[in-house]
C-alpha positions in Angstrom: -35.1 -1.7 14.1 -31.7 -0.4 15.0 -28.8 -2.7 14.3 -26.1 -3.3 16.9 -22.8 -1.6 16.1 -20.3 -3.9 14.4 -22.5 -7.0 14.6 -22.0 -10.1 12.4 -23.7 -8.3 9.5 -21.9 -5.0 9.8 -22.1 -3.1 6.5 -24.2 -6.0 5.0 -27.6 -4.5 4.3 -29.4 -7.4 2.7 -29.6 -11.2 2.8 -27.7 -11.7 -0.5 -24.8 -9.5 0.8 -24.8 -11.5 4.1 -24.7 -14.8 2.2 -21.8 -13.6 -0.1 -19.7 -12.4 2.8 -20.3 -15.2 5.3 -20.2 -18.1 2.9 -17.6 -17.0 0.4 -15.5 -14.0 1.5 -15.0 -14.3 5.2 -12.8 -17.4 5.4 -10.5 -16.7 2.5 -6.8 -16.2 3.2 -5.3 -12.7 3.0 -2.8 -11.7 0.4 -1.6 -8.3 1.5 0.5 -7.4 -1.5 1.4 -3.8 -0.4 2.3 -2.7 3.1 5.0 -1.1 5.2 5.3 -3.7 7.9 8.7 -4.4 9.4 10.1 -7.8 8.5 12.4 -7.5 11.5 9.4 -7.3 13.8 8.0 -10.4 12.2 11.3 -12.3 12.3 11.9 -11.4 15.9 8.3 -12.4 16.7 8.0 -9.3 18.8 5.7 -9.0 21.8 4.4 -5.4 21.9 4.9 -3.8 25.3 1.4 -2.2 25.2 -1.5 -1.4 22.9 0.0 2.0 22.6 3.1 0.6 20.9 1.1 -1.6 18.7 -1.5 1.0 17.7 0.3 4.4 17.8 3.9 3.6 17.2 3.9 3.9 13.4 0.4 5.0 12.5 0.4 8.3 10.6 -3.4 8.1 10.3 -3.8 8.2 14.0 -1.2 11.0 14.4 -3.1 13.1 11.9 -6.4 12.6 13.7 -5.0 13.4 17.1 -3.6 16.7 15.8 -7.0 17.5 14.5 -8.3 17.0 18.0 -5.9 19.5 19.3 -3.6 17.0 21.0 -0.1 18.3 21.8 2.7 16.7 19.8 4.3 15.3 22.9 1.4 12.8 23.1 1.7 11.9 19.4 5.3 11.6 18.3 6.9 13.0 21.4 8.2 11.6 24.6 5.0 11.4 26.7 4.3 8.2 28.6 2.7 5.4 26.5 -0.3 5.2 28.8 -0.9 9.0 28.4 -0.6 8.7 24.6 -3.1 5.9 24.6 -5.5 7.9 26.7 -5.2 10.9 24.4 -6.1 8.6 21.5 -9.1 7.2 23.3 -10.2 10.8 24.0 -10.0 11.5 20.3 -11.8 8.5 18.8 -15.4 9.7 19.7 -14.9 12.7 17.4 -13.9 10.4 14.4 -17.4 9.3 13.5 -17.5 8.9 9.7 -13.8 8.3 9.6 -12.6 4.7 8.7 -10.3 4.8 11.8 -13.5 4.6 13.9 -14.5 1.3 12.2 -11.0 -0.1 11.9 -10.0 0.4 15.5 -13.2 -1.2 16.8 -12.8 -4.1 14.4 -9.2 -4.6 15.7 -10.4 -4.6 19.3 -13.0 -7.3 18.4 -10.9 -9.5 16.1 -7.6 -9.5 18.1 -8.8 -9.0 21.6 -12.5 -10.0 21.7 -13.4 -6.6 23.1 -16.8 -5.1 22.3 -16.3 -1.8 24.3 -16.7 1.5 22.6 -13.4 3.4 22.5 -13.7 6.5 24.6 -12.1 8.1 27.7 -14.4 6.2 30.0 -13.4 2.8 28.7 -9.7 3.6 28.2 -8.5 1.9 31.4 -10.3 -1.3 30.7 -9.2 -1.5 27.1 -5.6 -0.8 28.1 -5.5 -3.5 30.7 -7.3 -6.2 28.6 -5.2 -5.6 25.5 -2.0 -5.4 27.3 -2.7 -8.7 29.2 -3.2 -10.4 25.9 -0.3 -8.7 24.1 2.0 -10.1 26.8 0.9 -13.7 25.9 2.6 -15.8 23.1 -0.8 -15.9 21.4 -0.4 -12.3 20.5 3.2 -12.2 19.2 3.8 -10.7 15.8 3.7 -14.0 13.9 0.6 -15.1 15.8 -1.2 -11.9 15.0 -0.7 -12.7 11.3 -1.8 -16.3 11.8 -4.9 -15.0 13.7 -6.0 -13.1 10.6 -5.3 -16.0 8.2 -2.6 -14.1 6.3 -1.1 -16.3 3.6 1.4 -13.8 2.2 2.5 -10.2 2.4 4.8 -7.9 0.5 6.8 -5.3 2.5 8.2 -2.1 1.0 12.0 -2.1 0.7 14.9 0.1 -0.4 16.8 -1.5 -3.3 19.9 -1.2 -1.0 18.4 -3.5 1.6 20.1 -6.8 2.4 16.6 -8.3 3.0 18.2 -10.4 5.8 14.9 -10.9 7.6 13.0 -11.9 4.5 15.7 -14.6 3.9 15.7 -15.7 7.5 12.0 -16.1 7.6 12.1 -18.1 4.4 14.9 -20.3 5.8 13.0 -20.9 8.9 10.0 -22.0 6.9 7.6 -19.5 8.4 4.3 -20.4 6.8 3.3 -16.8 6.0 5.3 -15.7 3.0 7.0 -12.4 3.8 8.3 -11.1 0.5 10.1 -7.8 -0.4 9.1 -5.1 -2.8 11.6 -3.1 -4.8 10.8 0.6 -3.9 12.8 3.0 -6.0 11.8 6.5 -4.9 15.2 7.6 -3.9 16.6 6.7 -7.3 13.8 8.6 -9.0 14.2 12.1 -7.5 17.4 13.5 -9.0 16.3 17.1 -8.2 17.0 16.4 -4.5 20.7 16.3 -5.4 22.4 15.7 -2.0 20.1 12.8 -1.1 20.2 11.4 -4.6 24.0 11.4 -4.8 24.3 9.9 -1.3 22.0 7.1 -2.5 24.0 6.5 -5.7 27.2 6.4 -3.6 25.7 3.8 -1.3 24.5 1.8 -4.4 28.1 1.9 -5.8 29.5 0.6 -2.5 26.8 -2.1 -2.2 27.4 -3.5 -5.8 31.1 -2.8 -6.0 30.6 -0.8 -9.2 32.2 2.6 -9.8 29.2 4.6 -11.0 30.3 7.3 -13.4 27.7 6.9 -16.2 24.1 5.9 -16.6 25.1 2.6 -18.1 27.0 1.8 -14.9 24.0 3.0 -12.8 21.9 0.6 -14.7 24.4 -2.2 -14.2 24.3 -1.7 -10.5 20.5 -1.6 -10.4 20.4 -4.7 -12.5 22.5 -6.5 -9.8 20.0 -5.3 -7.1 17.0 -6.5 -9.2 18.6 -9.9 -9.5 19.2 -10.1 -5.8 15.7 -9.1 -4.9 14.3 -11.6 -7.4 16.3 -14.4 -5.8 14.9 -13.5 -2.4 11.3 -13.8 -3.7 10.5 -10.3 -4.8 7.8 -10.2 -7.5 6.7 -6.5 -7.3 8.2 -3.1 -7.6 6.8 0.2 -6.5 7.3 3.9 -7.3 5.8 6.7 -5.3 5.4 9.2 -8.1 4.5 12.7 -6.8 4.5 14.2 -10.3 4.4 12.0 -13.3 7.3 12.9 -15.6 7.7 12.6 -19.3 10.1 14.0 -21.8 10.7 12.5 -25.3 14.4 11.5 -24.9 17.0 8.9 -25.2 19.3 7.0 -22.8 22.1 9.1 -24.1 20.2 12.3 -23.2 19.7 11.0 -19.7 23.4 10.0 -19.4 24.4 13.6 -20.0 22.1 14.8 -17.3 23.4 12.2 -14.9 27.0 13.1 -15.5 26.2 16.8 -14.9 24.8 16.0 -11.5 27.7 13.8 -10.7 30.0 16.7 -11.6 28.1 19.0 -9.3 26.5 21.0 -12.1 22.9 22.4 -11.9 20.2 20.9 -14.1 17.0 22.4 -15.3 13.4 21.2 -15.1 13.5 19.6 -18.6 16.6 17.7 -17.8 15.0 16.4 -14.6 12.1 15.1 -16.7 14.6 13.5 -19.2 16.4 11.6 -16.4 13.1 10.5 -14.7 11.7 9.3 -18.0 14.6 7.1 -18.8 14.7 5.7 -15.2 11.1 4.8 -15.5 11.7 3.0 -18.8 14.6 1.1 -17.2 12.5 0.0 -14.2 9.6 -0.9 -16.5 11.9 -3.0 -18.6 13.3 -4.8 -15.6 9.8 -5.6 -14.4 8.9 -7.0 -17.8 12.1 -9.1 -18.0 11.6 -10.6 -14.5 7.8 -11.1 -14.8 7.2 -8.7 -11.9 4.3 -6.4 -11.3 5.0 -2.6 -11.4 3.1 -0.5 -9.0 2.7 3.3 -9.4 1.3 5.3 -6.5 0.4 8.7 -7.9 -0.9 12.0 -6.5 0.7 12.8 -3.1 1.3 16.4 -2.1 4.2 15.6 0.2 4.9 17.6 3.4 2.9 20.8 2.6 3.5 22.3 6.1 7.0 23.6 6.0 7.2 24.3 9.8 6.1 20.9 10.8 8.4 19.3 8.2 11.3 21.1 9.8 10.2 20.1 13.2 9.4 16.4 12.6 10.7 15.4 9.2 8.9 13.7 6.4 6.4 10.8 6.5 4.9 12.0 9.8 1.2 12.4 8.8 1.1 15.8 7.0 0.8 14.8 3.3 -2.4 15.4 1.4 -3.9 14.9 -2.1 -2.3 16.7 -5.0 -4.4 18.0 -7.9 -1.9 18.0 -10.8 -2.9 16.4 -14.0 -1.0 13.4 -15.3 -3.0 11.5 -18.0 -0.9 12.4 -21.0 2.5 11.8 -19.3 1.4 8.5 -17.9 0.1 7.4 -21.2 3.4 8.3 -22.9 5.4 6.4 -20.3 3.3 3.3 -20.7 3.1 3.6 -24.5 6.9 3.8 -24.8 7.2 0.4 -23.0 4.2 -1.1 -24.7 5.4 -0.1 -28.2 8.3 -2.5 -27.8 6.1 -5.1 -26.0 8.0 -4.4 -22.8 5.1 -3.3 -20.6 4.8 -5.5 -17.5 1.9 -6.2 -15.3 1.1 -2.8 -13.8 -1.1 -1.4 -11.1 -1.9 2.3 -11.1 -3.2 3.9 -7.8 -4.4 7.5 -7.7 -4.7 9.4 -4.5 -7.2 12.0 -5.8 -10.6 10.4 -6.6 -11.1 13.0 -9.2 -8.7 10.9 -11.3 -10.6 7.6 -10.9 -12.4 7.6 -14.2 -9.3 8.8 -16.1 -7.2 6.0 -14.7 -9.9 3.4 -15.2 -10.1 4.3 -18.9 -6.4 4.8 -19.5 -5.5 1.3 -18.3 -8.0 -0.1 -20.9 -5.7 1.3 -23.6 -2.9 -1.0 -22.6 -4.6 -4.3 -21.9 -3.5 -7.3 -24.0 -3.0 -11.1 -23.6 0.6 -10.7 -22.3 0.8 -12.1 -18.8 -2.9 -13.2 -18.8 -6.1 -11.5 -17.7 -6.2 -8.1 -16.1 -2.7 -7.2 -17.0 -3.1 -3.5 -16.2 -5.0 -2.9 -12.9 -6.7 0.1 -11.4 -5.4 -0.1 -7.8 -7.7 -0.2 -4.8 -8.9 2.9 -2.9 -5.6 4.0 -1.4 -4.7 6.1 1.6 -7.4 8.9 1.8 -9.6 6.7 -0.3 -9.6 3.5 1.7 -12.9 4.4 3.4 -16.3 3.2 2.6 -17.3 5.7 0.0 -13.8 5.7 -1.5 -13.9 1.9 -1.9 -17.4 2.0 -3.4 -16.3 4.7 -5.8 -13.2 2.8 -7.0 -15.2 -0.5 -7.3 -18.1 1.2 -9.1 -15.8 3.1 -11.5 -13.9 0.0 -12.4 -17.1 -1.8 -12.9 -18.5 0.9 -15.1 -15.4 1.4 -17.2 -13.3 -1.8 -16.9 -13.5 -5.4 -15.8 -14.4 -5.6 -12.1 -14.3 -9.4 -12.1 -10.5 -9.4 -12.7 -9.7 -6.9 -10.0 -6.9 -8.0 -7.6 -8.5 -6.5 -4.5 -7.5 -4.9 -1.3 -4.2 -4.1 0.5 -3.5 -2.4 3.8 -0.7 0.0 2.9 -0.1 -0.2 6.7 2.7 0.0 9.1 0.7 -1.8 11.8 0.5 -5.6 12.4 -3.0 -5.0 13.7 -4.3 -3.6 10.4 -5.4 -6.8 8.7 -9.1 -6.4 9.5 -9.0 -3.7 6.8 -9.4 -6.7 4.4 -12.6 -7.7 6.2 -13.8 -4.1 5.9 -13.2 -4.2 2.1 -14.8 -7.6 1.7 -17.9 -6.5 3.5 -18.2 -3.4 1.4 -17.7 -5.5 -1.8 -20.3 -8.1 -0.9 -22.8 -5.4 0.1 -22.3 -3.6 -3.3 -22.8 -6.8 -5.2 -25.7 -7.8 -3.0 -27.4 -4.5 -3.6 -26.9 -4.8 -7.4 -28.7 -8.2 -7.3 -31.4 -6.9 -5.1 -32.0 -4.0 -7.5 -32.0 -6.3 -10.5 -28.8 -4.9 -11.9 -27.0 -8.3 -11.5 -28.5 -11.8 -11.9 -28.9 -13.8 -8.7 -26.6 -16.4 -10.3 -24.8 -18.4 -7.5 -21.8 -19.5 -9.6 -21.2 -16.0 -11.0 -21.4 -14.3 -7.6 -19.2 -16.9 -6.0 -16.6 -16.6 -8.7 -16.7 -12.8 -8.5 -16.4 -12.6 -4.7 -13.7 -15.2 -4.3 -11.8 -13.9 -7.2 -11.6 -10.3 -6.1 -11.0 -11.2 -2.4 -8.2 -13.8 -3.0 -7.8 -15.9 -6.2 -7.2 -13.0 -8.7 -4.3 -11.8 -6.6 -2.9 -15.3 -6.1 -2.8 -15.8 -9.8 -1.7 -12.3 -10.8 1.2 -11.9 -8.5 2.6 -15.4 -8.9 3.8 -15.4 -5.3 
């Protein structure tokens, strides 16, 4: 018997999986602890002008897919009419079978707009009209979209120079969804991009009223920003690490490198590694002191297409997986902090699934009783891996080599307020995996064990771990 597409038991292939999802996972609140949502949009409680704005305005995944379908850039990031952009997207969706975008977009139509139509060129007009009619209603404002999906808390991604004005304003208003910042330090990390780096350091000096002429003064300025973020509710940091650095070195070595850059002198590859190593150590130490969670996103090959980078700039949907090795360097970075008992809670995400087993075993070398269970986490399937097989691979690898029952679960990593059904997608995949293990006799049909596992991974582990 053929199942209906996206029915109540979507992705749930047996009765045990269905029971676990519907009775335990489905109604749990969402903690979306890593995303790129705009706190300003949430504070302003924006009403999107159209489904095109809500769906296509910031979504690199969709931009990438439309280019693969041969859509001209004017309909993607260009100045074409919103209706035309939406129609081009609907023309592209039928070719995305097998891609998580196909599932996510149909889930979003169902969950936010109660639309069961298949997304294609023929249905585009009806979808456009029905979505826009609802988006113009107070029921579909930014804050109500979060309420609709039972979001309890979310953590945005923020430059350390940010004033966090909208986070503070939301907290002062008493908005029931916690909108908390994350300390994202990429610009500090990449000293080899000299002009951008020096511009950022200059802005930091102005922000903190500290004349930064040494590494010690840089650390003092950063310490001030860490304190400010903490006071506004920040409990996580994040580093997008394209290449994991390591050079056995001292703070004094890094200070010499920093002063050379400030003086306009060139530095070599080893000196770059020295500086990055000591910056990593400082950030790790601050996370430990404040009781934060340090996130490491590893493995992006950024902007490989030079022509398109020159035309459109970075972060426009052209990045891919990298294949550089990083086990030894990451181990050294973590070991340096751990040796002095200064390693904080840490989540390691890898973009290349080739590295899953390596990461899952490496984190096991740094687990201890500090900060409670599951101190070092293997992050959820991220970016190109947040599809069905990618999630199953991450969950299975963690189960094989680590402690799946302590996993802190899913995140959206999204720029779209309509992306929260990705948590449902993950929860269904998790419940189906556990249900299949029970069905195959690989896991006991123990109600208490299954309930604890599902509820923990979907919600309670993250709630305890992040201390939000």
